[in-house]
C-alpha positions in Angstrom: 68.0 -0.8 108.6 69.8 2.2 109.3 69.2 4.5 112.6 67.3 7.1 110.3 64.9 4.3 109.0 61.5 3.8 111.0 58.2 1.6 110.6 54.8 3.2 110.8 51.2 1.3 110.5 48.9 2.6 108.1 45.6 1.8 106.5 44.8 1.3 102.7 42.2 4.4 102.1 40.9 3.0 98.9 37.4 1.7 97.8 37.9 -2.0 98.1 36.3 -4.3 100.5 39.6 -5.5 102.0 40.7 -2.4 104.0 44.1 -3.6 104.4 46.5 -2.7 107.2 50.0 -1.5 105.8 53.5 -1.1 107.1 55.3 1.9 105.9 59.0 1.8 105.9 60.2 5.6 106.2 63.6 7.2 105.9 64.5 10.8 106.7 60.8 11.5 106.7 60.2 9.9 103.3 58.1 6.8 102.7 60.5 4.3 100.6 58.1 1.3 100.8 54.5 0.0 101.7 53.7 -3.5 102.5 51.1 -5.6 103.9 51.0 -5.9 107.7 51.4 -9.4 108.9 49.8 -9.3 112.2 46.5 -8.2 110.6 44.2 -11.0 110.1 42.5 -10.0 107.1 45.8 -8.6 105.4 48.3 -11.7 106.4 51.1 -9.3 105.0 49.9 -9.2 101.2 49.0 -5.9 99.4 47.6 -5.8 95.8 49.9 -4.7 93.1 48.2 -1.4 93.0 48.7 -0.4 96.8 52.1 -2.1 96.8 53.3 1.2 94.6 51.7 3.5 97.1 55.1 5.3 98.3 55.5 5.8 94.6 52.3 7.8 94.7 52.9 9.9 97.6 56.0 10.9 96.3 55.0 11.1 92.7 56.9 14.1 90.8 53.4 15.1 89.6 52.1 15.3 93.0 50.2 18.7 93.7 52.1 20.4 96.5 50.8 24.0 96.5 47.4 25.8 95.8 46.6 26.6 92.2 44.6 29.4 90.3 43.3 28.9 86.7 44.8 31.3 84.2 43.5 29.2 81.1 40.5 28.2 79.8 38.4 25.8 81.6 39.5 22.2 80.5 43.0 23.3 79.3 44.7 22.8 82.7 46.7 25.9 83.0 47.3 27.3 86.5 49.5 29.4 88.4 50.6 28.8 92.0 49.2 30.9 94.8 49.6 31.0 98.6 46.9 29.4 101.0 45.8 32.6 102.0 45.1 34.0 98.7 43.1 30.8 97.8 41.1 30.8 101.2 40.7 34.5 100.4 38.9 33.8 96.9 36.9 30.7 98.2 35.4 32.5 100.8 34.7 35.6 98.9 33.2 33.4 95.9 31.3 31.0 98.1 29.8 33.9 100.5 28.6 35.9 97.6 26.7 32.7 96.2 25.5 31.7 99.7 24.0 35.2 100.2 21.9 34.7 96.9 20.9 31.0 98.2 23.2 28.5 99.5 21.6 25.6 97.6 23.5 26.9 94.5 26.6 25.4 96.4 27.0 21.6 95.8 29.5 19.3 97.3 30.6 16.5 95.1 32.5 13.5 96.8 32.9 9.8 97.1 35.4 7.5 98.1 38.8 8.7 97.1 39.3 7.7 100.9 36.8 5.4 102.6 38.2 7.3 105.9 35.6 8.6 108.2 37.2 11.7 109.1 38.9 12.8 106.0 35.7 11.6 104.1 32.8 12.5 106.2 33.8 14.6 108.8 34.3 18.5 108.8 33.4 18.7 105.0 29.9 17.5 106.0 29.4 19.7 109.0 30.8 22.7 106.7 28.1 21.9 103.8 25.5 21.3 106.6 26.0 24.6 108.2 26.4 26.4 105.0 22.7 25.0 104.1 24.0 23.7 100.8 22.7 21.1 98.4 22.8 17.8 99.4 24.6 15.0 97.4 23.0 11.5 97.1 26.2 9.5 97.1 24.9 6.9 94.8 27.3 6.3 92.3 28.5 2.7 93.1 26.7 0.7 96.0 23.4 2.3 96.7 21.2 -0.2 94.9 22.9 -3.4 96.7 22.8 -1.3 100.0 19.0 -0.8 99.5 18.4 -4.3 98.4 20.2 -5.7 101.8 18.3 -2.8 103.6 15.0 -4.2 102.7 15.8 -7.9 103.0 18.4 -8.0 106.1 17.7 -4.8 107.5 21.2 -3.6 106.7 24.7 -4.4 105.3 25.8 -7.2 107.2 27.0 -10.6 106.2 29.4 -13.3 106.1 32.9 -12.9 108.1 35.8 -12.8 105.5 37.8 -15.9 107.3 34.6 -18.2 107.2 34.8 -18.6 103.6 37.8 -20.9 104.1 35.3 -23.6 105.6 32.5 -23.3 102.7 32.0 -26.2 100.9 30.6 -24.4 97.8 30.9 -20.6 96.8 28.9 -18.7 94.3 31.3 -16.0 93.4 28.4 -13.6 92.0 29.1 -10.6 89.5 32.4 -10.4 91.1 36.2 -10.7 90.0 38.0 -10.7 93.3 41.5 -11.4 91.7 41.3 -7.8 90.7 39.0 -6.3 93.4 39.1 -8.3 96.7 42.5 -10.2 96.8 42.2 -11.2 100.1 38.7 -12.9 99.8 40.2 -14.7 97.0 42.8 -16.3 98.9 40.1 -17.7 101.4 38.4 -18.8 98.3 41.4 -20.5 97.2 42.0 -22.2 100.6 38.4 -23.7 100.5 39.2 -24.9 97.0 42.4 -26.6 98.3 40.1 -28.3 101.1 37.7 -29.6 98.4 35.3 -26.7 98.0 33.6 -26.3 94.5 33.8 -22.6 93.1 31.5 -21.3 90.7 31.5 -17.8 89.0 28.2 -16.4 87.7 29.4 -13.3 85.5 28.4 -12.3 82.0 32.2 -12.2 81.2 34.6 -14.9 81.6 36.9 -13.0 84.2 40.4 -13.9 85.6 38.5 -15.1 88.4 36.1 -17.1 86.4 38.7 -18.8 84.5 40.1 -20.5 87.8 36.7 -21.7 89.2 35.3 -25.1 88.5 32.3 -23.7 86.7 31.6 -20.3 84.9 27.8 -19.5 84.3 27.7 -16.6 81.6 24.5 -14.8 82.2 23.1 -11.8 79.9 24.0 -8.4 81.7 21.3 -7.3 83.8 19.6 -10.9 84.0 21.3 -12.0 87.6 17.5 -11.4 89.3 16.0 -13.8 86.8 18.6 -16.2 87.6 18.0 -16.1 91.2 14.3 -16.5 91.0 14.8 -19.3 88.9 17.0 -20.8 91.5 14.2 -20.3 94.0 11.7 -22.2 91.5 14.1 -25.3 91.4 14.6 -25.0 95.5 10.8 -25.1 96.1 9.8 -27.7 93.3 12.5 -30.1 94.5 11.9 -29.3 98.3 15.6 -28.5 99.0 14.2 -26.0 101.7 14.8 -25.4 105.3 11.1 -25.1 106.5 12.0 -24.8 109.9 14.1 -21.8 109.2 11.7 -20.2 106.7 9.0 -20.5 109.6 10.8 -19.0 112.3 13.4 -16.3 110.7 11.6 -15.2 107.5 8.6 -13.1 106.5 6.6 -13.4 103.2 7.4 -17.1 102.1 4.2 -17.8 100.4 4.3 -14.3 98.2 7.9 -15.1 97.2 7.0 -18.8 96.3 4.1 -17.6 94.2 6.6 -15.0 92.6 9.3 -17.7 92.2 7.0 -20.2 90.9 6.6 -17.9 87.8 10.1 -18.4 86.8 10.6 -22.1 85.5 13.9 -23.0 84.4 12.9 -22.7 80.8 11.9 -19.2 81.2 14.8 -18.3 82.9 17.3 -20.3 80.4 15.6 -17.9 77.8 16.1 -14.7 79.8 19.7 -15.2 80.9 20.8 -16.8 77.6 22.0 -19.9 79.3 21.0 -23.7 79.1 18.0 -24.5 81.6 20.4 -27.5 82.9 22.8 -25.1 84.3 20.4 -23.6 86.5 18.9 -26.8 87.7 22.4 -28.6 88.5 24.1 -25.6 90.0 20.7 -25.1 92.4 20.5 -28.7 93.3 24.0 -28.6 94.5 23.4 -25.5 96.2 20.2 -26.7 98.0 22.2 -30.0 99.0 25.3 -28.3 100.6 24.8 -26.8 104.0 28.3 -24.9 104.0 27.1 -23.0 101.0 28.2 -19.4 100.3 27.6 -16.5 98.0 30.3 -13.7 97.6 28.3 -11.0 96.0 29.9 -7.8 94.4 28.3 -4.8 93.0 28.8 -5.1 89.3 25.5 -7.2 89.2 23.6 -4.3 90.7 24.6 -1.6 88.2 21.7 -2.0 85.8 17.7 -1.1 86.1 16.8 -3.9 88.4 19.8 -4.1 90.7 18.0 -3.8 93.8 15.7 -6.3 93.3 18.3 -8.9 92.0 20.3 -8.2 95.3 16.9 -8.8 97.2 16.3 -12.2 95.2 19.9 -13.3 95.5 20.0 -12.4 99.2 16.8 -14.3 99.8 18.5 -17.7 98.5 20.3 -18.7 102.0 17.3 -18.1 104.2 15.4 -20.4 102.0 18.0 -23.2 102.4 19.0 -22.4 106.0 22.7 -21.9 105.2 22.9 -18.9 107.6 22.8 -21.7 109.9 26.6 -22.3 109.8 29.1 -19.7 109.7 30.4 -21.1 106.5 27.1 -20.4 104.8 25.2 -17.3 103.9 26.2 -14.3 102.0 28.4 -11.4 102.0 27.8 -8.2 99.7 29.1 -5.9 102.4 29.8 -5.9 106.1 29.8 -2.0 106.3 27.1 -1.8 108.7 28.9 -4.2 111.2 30.6 -1.4 112.7 28.9 1.1 115.1 29.5 4.3 113.2 28.0 7.3 114.6 26.9 9.3 111.5 25.0 12.0 113.3 27.8 12.9 115.7 30.2 12.7 112.7 28.5 14.6 110.0 26.1 16.7 112.4 23.0 17.1 110.3 21.5 19.2 113.0 23.5 22.0 111.8 21.5 22.5 108.5 19.1 25.9 108.9 15.8 24.5 109.3 16.7 21.0 110.5 14.8 18.7 110.4 11.7 20.1 109.0 13.1 22.2 106.1 16.2 20.4 104.1 18.0 21.6 101.3 17.4 20.0 97.9 19.2 16.6 96.9 21.3 16.4 93.7 22.0 12.5 92.7 25.6 12.6 91.7 24.7 10.2 88.8 22.9 13.4 87.1 25.7 16.0 87.9 25.9 16.6 84.3 22.2 17.5 83.5 22.0 19.1 87.0 25.1 21.5 85.5 23.9 21.8 82.2 20.0 22.9 83.0 20.5 25.7 85.4 17.1 26.6 87.1 15.4 23.4 85.6 12.5 22.4 87.8 13.9 18.9 88.0 16.9 20.2 89.9 15.8 23.6 91.4 18.0 26.4 91.8 20.9 27.0 89.3 24.1 25.3 90.4 26.8 28.1 90.8 29.6 26.6 92.5 31.0 22.9 92.9 33.4 21.8 95.5 35.0 18.3 94.6 37.0 16.2 97.0 37.6 12.5 97.2 36.5 12.1 93.6 37.1 12.8 89.8 33.9 13.2 88.3 34.9 14.1 84.9 36.4 10.5 84.4 34.0 8.2 86.7 30.6 10.0 86.4 28.3 8.4 83.4 27.4 10.2 80.4 30.5 11.8 80.6 30.6 14.2 77.7 27.7 16.3 79.6 29.6 16.2 82.8 32.7 18.1 81.2 30.3 20.2 79.3 28.8 21.3 82.7 32.0 21.9 84.4 33.3 23.8 81.5 30.6 26.6 82.3 32.5 29.7 82.8 30.0 31.2 85.4 30.6 27.9 87.4 32.9 28.1 90.4 34.8 25.0 91.0 37.2 24.2 93.6 39.0 20.8 93.7 40.8 19.2 96.3 43.2 16.6 94.8 46.9 15.0 94.8 47.3 15.2 91.1 46.2 17.0 87.9 43.3 14.7 87.1 40.6 15.2 84.3 38.5 17.2 86.7 41.3 19.4 88.2 41.6 21.0 84.3 38.2 22.5 85.0 38.8 23.8 88.4 39.1 27.4 89.0 41.0 26.7 92.5 43.1 23.6 93.2 43.8 22.7 96.7 46.7 20.1 97.4 45.3 17.6 99.8 47.4 15.0 101.8 47.5 11.0 101.0 46.8 8.6 103.7 50.4 8.7 104.9 50.1 12.1 106.0 46.8 12.7 108.0 44.8 10.7 110.8 41.6 8.7 110.0 39.3 6.2 111.2 38.2 3.0 108.8 35.5 0.5 108.9 35.6 -2.0 106.1 32.8 -3.4 103.8 34.7 -6.7 103.3 35.9 -7.7 107.0 34.6 -7.0 110.9 37.5 -4.8 111.9 37.8 -1.1 112.6 41.3 0.5 112.2 43.1 3.5 113.2 45.5 5.7 110.6 47.9 7.9 112.1 50.5 10.1 110.1 53.6 8.2 109.0 55.2 11.3 107.6 54.9 15.0 107.2 52.6 16.5 104.7 54.5 16.7 101.1 55.1 20.1 99.9 52.3 22.3 101.4 49.6 19.8 101.2 46.9 19.9 103.8 44.3 17.3 105.1 40.6 17.6 104.0 39.9 18.6 107.4 42.2 21.2 107.8 41.2 22.5 104.5 37.6 22.7 105.2 38.3 24.6 108.4 40.4 27.4 106.5 37.4 27.7 104.1 34.8 27.9 107.0 37.2 30.6 108.7 37.6 32.5 105.7 33.7 32.7 105.4 33.5 34.0 109.0 31.7 30.9 110.1 31.7 30.6 114.1 30.3 27.2 114.6 32.6 25.4 117.1 31.8 21.9 115.4 33.7 23.3 112.2 36.8 23.6 114.2 37.0 20.2 115.8 40.3 18.8 115.7 40.9 15.4 113.7 41.3 13.8 116.8 37.9 15.1 118.3 36.3 13.8 115.0 37.6 10.5 115.2 36.5 10.2 118.8 32.9 11.2 117.6 32.7 8.9 114.5 32.2 5.5 116.5 29.8 4.4 119.2 32.6 3.5 121.6 30.1 1.9 124.1 28.5 0.0 121.5 28.4 -3.9 122.3 29.9 -4.6 119.0 33.2 -2.3 119.9 33.3 -1.5 123.9 36.5 0.4 123.6 37.7 3.8 123.1 40.1 5.9 120.5 43.2 5.8 122.6 43.0 1.8 122.7 42.3 1.7 118.8 45.3 4.2 118.4 47.6 1.9 120.3 46.2 -1.4 118.8 46.0 -0.2 115.1 42.8 -2.3 114.6 40.0 -4.0 116.6 37.9 -7.1 115.9 34.5 -6.3 116.1 32.4 -8.3 118.8 29.8 -9.5 116.4 28.4 -13.2 116.1 30.2 -15.8 114.1 27.1 -16.6 112.2 25.2 -13.2 111.9 21.7 -14.5 111.2 22.1 -18.6 112.5 19.0 -17.8 114.9 17.6 -15.1 112.9 18.3 -11.6 114.4 17.8 -9.6 111.2 17.7 -5.9 111.6 14.4 -5.5 109.7 11.4 -4.4 111.4 10.1 -7.6 111.7 13.3 -9.3 112.9 13.2 -11.6 109.9 14.6 -11.9 106.6 12.1 -10.2 104.8 11.1 -11.7 101.6 8.0 -9.5 101.7 8.9 -5.9 102.6 6.2 -3.8 104.2 8.6 -0.8 103.9 8.8 -1.0 100.1 4.6 -1.5 100.0 4.5 1.6 101.7 6.5 3.3 99.1 4.3 2.0 96.6 7.0 -0.4 95.3 6.8 -4.2 94.7 7.2 -5.8 97.9 8.6 -9.1 96.8 11.7 -9.4 94.6 11.2 -9.6 91.1 13.2 -9.4 87.8 13.4 -6.0 85.8 14.8 -6.1 82.4 17.7 -3.6 81.5 16.6 -0.2 80.3 18.5 -0.8 77.3 18.0 -4.4 75.8 15.8 -5.7 73.1 13.0 -6.5 75.5 12.7 -3.2 76.7 14.0 -1.2 73.8 14.0 -2.9 70.6 14.7 0.0 68.5 17.6 1.1 70.2 18.8 -2.3 70.3 18.8 -2.4 66.5 20.8 0.4 66.2 23.2 -0.6 69.1 23.0 -4.4 69.4 25.9 -5.1 71.8 25.6 -5.0 75.5 28.6 -3.2 77.4 30.1 -3.7 80.5 33.0 -1.8 82.0 34.3 -3.4 85.0 37.4 -2.5 87.0 41.0 -3.0 85.4 43.2 -4.9 87.6 45.6 -2.2 87.9 43.5 0.7 88.5 41.3 1.5 91.4 38.1 3.5 90.0 40.3 6.3 88.5 43.0 6.1 91.1 46.6 5.0 90.0 46.1 5.5 86.3 48.6 8.1 86.4 51.1 5.8 87.8 53.4 4.9 85.0 54.6 1.4 86.2 50.6 0.4 86.7 49.5 2.1 83.5 52.3 0.5 81.4 51.2 -3.2 83.0 47.7 -2.3 82.1 48.7 -1.5 78.5 45.9 0.6 76.9 42.0 0.8 76.6 40.9 -2.6 75.1 37.8 -3.9 74.3 36.9 -7.8 74.5 34.4 -9.2 72.2 33.5 -12.5 71.0 34.8 -13.6 67.6 31.2 -14.0 66.0 30.4 -10.2 66.8 34.1 -9.3 65.5 33.7 -11.3 62.3 30.3 -9.9 61.7 32.0 -6.4 61.7 35.2 -7.2 60.1 37.3 -6.6 62.9 40.5 -8.6 63.9 42.6 -8.9 67.0 44.7 -5.7 67.5 42.3 -3.2 65.4 41.5 -0.2 66.7 37.8 0.2 67.1 35.1 3.0 68.0 32.6 2.2 70.7 29.4 4.4 70.4 25.9 5.1 70.9 23.8 8.4 71.3 25.6 9.3 74.0 29.1 9.3 73.0 32.1 7.3 72.0 35.5 6.2 72.9 38.3 4.2 71.1 40.1 1.1 72.1 42.1 -1.8 70.7 39.9 -4.8 70.0 40.9 -8.3 71.8 38.9 -11.0 69.9 38.2 -13.8 72.6 35.5 -16.0 73.8 35.5 -14.8 77.2 33.2 -12.2 76.3 29.8 -14.0 75.5 28.1 -13.3 72.1 26.3 -9.7 72.3 28.6 -8.7 74.9 31.5 -6.2 74.9 33.8 -5.7 77.8 36.0 -2.5 78.2 38.0 -2.0 81.5 37.9 1.1 83.5 38.1 3.7 84.6 41.0 5.4 82.3 41.7 9.1 82.7 40.5 10.6 79.7 43.8 12.7 79.3 45.8 9.6 79.4 43.6 7.6 76.8 44.8 7.6 73.0 41.4 10.0 71.9 40.7 11.8 75.4 37.8 9.6 76.3 36.8 6.6 78.5 34.0 4.2 78.8 31.9 6.6 80.7 31.3 8.4 77.1 28.4 6.0 76.6 27.1 5.3 80.0 23.7 6.9 81.0 22.4 8.9 83.9 19.3 6.3 84.5 19.1 5.1 87.9 18.3 1.7 89.5 14.9 0.5 90.7 16.0 0.8 94.5 18.7 3.2 96.0 18.8 5.6 93.1 22.2 4.2 91.9 24.3 4.2 88.7 23.4 1.9 85.6 26.8 1.5 84.2 26.3 -1.8 83.0 22.8 -1.1 81.5 24.4 0.2 78.2 24.0 -0.8 74.4 26.6 0.1 71.9 28.0 -0.5 68.6 31.4 -1.1 67.5 32.9 -0.3 64.2 36.6 -0.7 63.0 38.6 2.6 62.5 
């Protein structure tokens, strides 16, 4: 290591439960290598294949480094460089004119391009609140699961990552951690080495399922029925912890009545499995004290996703698995951290707060919201969209509508980005944003119990600026004088966490020096109850849901698109399609990194030999996947990894880097889940034909 070489700490910013600590090797102000930090207990010195290439992404030759202004038609991606002052003047003038007519016509669109609290939720949210802009219901990914946990446990809290090593049985449910949570997978492998049994519950025999002792392949969207069937067996075989139920749960009799209506034979028919698979697994689960469930978000991307999470989350309370730190469940630990959302986002800046609030637009309905200006469903015409930390034309459902909406010539679109994504091609103004190595941030995790600080490791590349600085500039160009809009990143970081909370009891300066802090939370979070619900118990019966006019007890809701609920649709489109994450992409991030895209290959569609034979499709054929919403092309892989009646297309490819300029979201719908108003990406019927 020469004198000009430095090592800096950083935090992986991406939408992944692992929230890894990184070490950045820097030479002459340039990041040349990014590795996992061996001192960070969750990371253990290892990064995934994607983030190991992070330096390539930061210094990619296609990186946006100056502001751009559109010179062609929307969608063409033709731009001319402009200065920051020109960009701010144009944005300030256009937004000012729109705000004068009614600020609800301005819509923010963002999600998890960074999970950082400062660059993701700080100055930007304050800006839109002060403006009185429309509010975005950020429900594209995990909202059904979060709602399911909220109405059962009281919040997104669960097992500690490291305690899975001690489990004796791990149900890996709706998850492919080899691709999406590497550091959980290493703990599961350690548990397996110690003698634990691993069971994958997934419609598709994923890379993870192939390495488990058992794989139970449910029909997509039937997880709730399977969980209720497990309850039936637990109850009838008396595999219950009666003391735990009596002391720490609410509504057992109502849940029992519901579960008894789901005998194994009925569940087997719903789920497309053998009743013996359900019975044998449940008996093993009920007899194992250190039985854990690692749930992930794929299974909640269907109509009944929220109820399914409620049903699954009820299982460890029935058996008393929560008594041991190696038992219980983890979907998300995100609410273990004491985030101060009020101080961070300042909703009190909204004009008329708290009595009169701007409209909410669900981000999954952005296509319809843009295409139906002034429709009573959505309210005022959308005249401007500010996109940051997201790529909606690639990632939002029913994407042909999304693209058509963004193609409106009367829509003013500003995009903050690192690269010329699909969405950038439709922008009027493009603003180059910094990456994680170039700005300050604070992170919690939804897969472990640490909070982490990210400090700039290198100067901004080119003339890129942090999101926070960009929104300060826009606010200044509009003449907004609210002091909270001009707080420094350090001030926003200090506001982000409740430092005096018993789970933290620290300060920003300590976190900066240490890099990360372990939260002071119980080893076994619900060993003695202490749920965050109104009753303080695990609520099998939710009074809050009842007050909302919803079913207070978990139930199975069949998919919107299934033979049971839509037989005519199923006759035309008989194949269920799911589009789980590709191993070498993270949502739509990294698709433009050549080495990762070449490793991933091209868009593929896995289908069972019986389904392929019925359509005259052979291995390697180019096929068209279609329904009433749209179509896409892929290369067929004929494999029994997909169960009969299921096709699997890994996602999320940029459209412009796909063979036919389309991706899986051409066929997904804008329908929303039962709880949380979340996306139903995996509630999707299609047909497939050879081209």
